[in-house]
Steps between C-alpha positions, in 0.01 A plus 500: 500500500502381137557157354831629357625606844373177658700279269811720492657291774541218248726707277844347449391193693501152357145370505460186289181508290315279259238601241223243449383570146199267519351663813659843431643527847833602653638271770761621753745303711371533859842460663644772280227742603543405866871558464440852370231596752650346811873508415508159670821298483296187441180582311425130449468447876303824532256379235458156669421670837263749335324224307445298816359804682267591216371143479439498873297823456288328234648708212455301181728724295809293568325175407432637154861603426656297221858384460691568183852423386714810501874561479651465849819665633703195384374551144279192502128485445330428830142513624404804701168622635343775292201730533292693250433869559193454717664232715816709527318805629319283757830361623656843521220610733620229742864605501589723798772707339558873435580417140152346460321814626497689166314204348256483786427872482451481125264200530305682768468805271390282205240335722362836611491630144317192387230546765466866394451388137231250599313777683549750212595339166578843353806515726631186334459654156685815608784298650524295181528814290767639729697176473492516119606866506801412717595227256512755218183416308333778299158636597360363171626154568372504861153603385506208253615260769224608745243454223637154425443405862136607474449303178666193652269521800192517274624190322568296818157601638346367180693178533380456855145554387547222242634260763866517404720411795768734626857384473571240233192560285553878508862439397402269213256749354750783543763298314251434216420871463864600517622227270229580245575870462876509569623155397630435851356340812543715810815314607647500146431877481677560833798290389511695176531821702753346738267512798467270801281607791421840348150562368468476123265790457741727691752438222272550200519798269196723460401314183541158660281611788237637265480173304491294814217713631319463168536121520369484862219755444392310185499172690275660770249632243495174299449303824203719593349442156572126469444415869731192504396231743802269505874558527550378144252760381688765697824394330334556158390847610858575615624407155243727338594793728864452430438485126344850508831643632699273266325650198572850628869413562542350154344805329718738698815298425414486129452875494806603706728210400595474867441223752269587783617227737843593621766331713569837673424508871457800730877569523535497118201727456651801679495799273711816513271652763553189720137403447349188353337518162 
């Protein structure tokens, strides 16, 4: 069972969605999903009954579901309960319907694979490479991407050693590095490439990946040398690391008369051999 097969049931079905740009999340209309999975004549009633049962069971998923205005059947904007991807998968697990079984099987498979990867991390790397191959990436690009993951891990380990907090502080420092060498924050870079939930690095060219790796590796080495003690000092180090890659980018662009940072995403980067550059 693959993710593609699991979601095939939604093809040609009307599922109202909303993209939250701030949180970078997709939200799905719960009653629309229930309608597809259960083929109920009254999905609103089905959802009310399911919500009551889940609450009685102590399931907090339904209490975290938001309501957003979406276009109703009458053409007017009306509030409807929505769920993000994680919430939606949890709800699907509670729906006793044959149409929900492909999702449940796929989720079970993903869970098993994740446990395998925890026990043997090399399995996770092999699966990651296979995924990139299936998407049409070249061997050269995949090797670069795997290396970029290693360099990123070294950087985040260094940040943790310096007391930088995961989440917001990691994101701030990453934005500083990216903005310094490329001219874009991470979100601006993704918007430039026309991306939403997709990973930015998965849509970089070889040269963009190389410069991003140079920026992050330089930040790691400078941090080890400077030993910053405060978040403000870490921000300065991030600027310095980004400037190393910025200088390399400028020199390359002056020599080739071509921009390194491109708006092309993975689809636009397909070459004649159906591989990514």
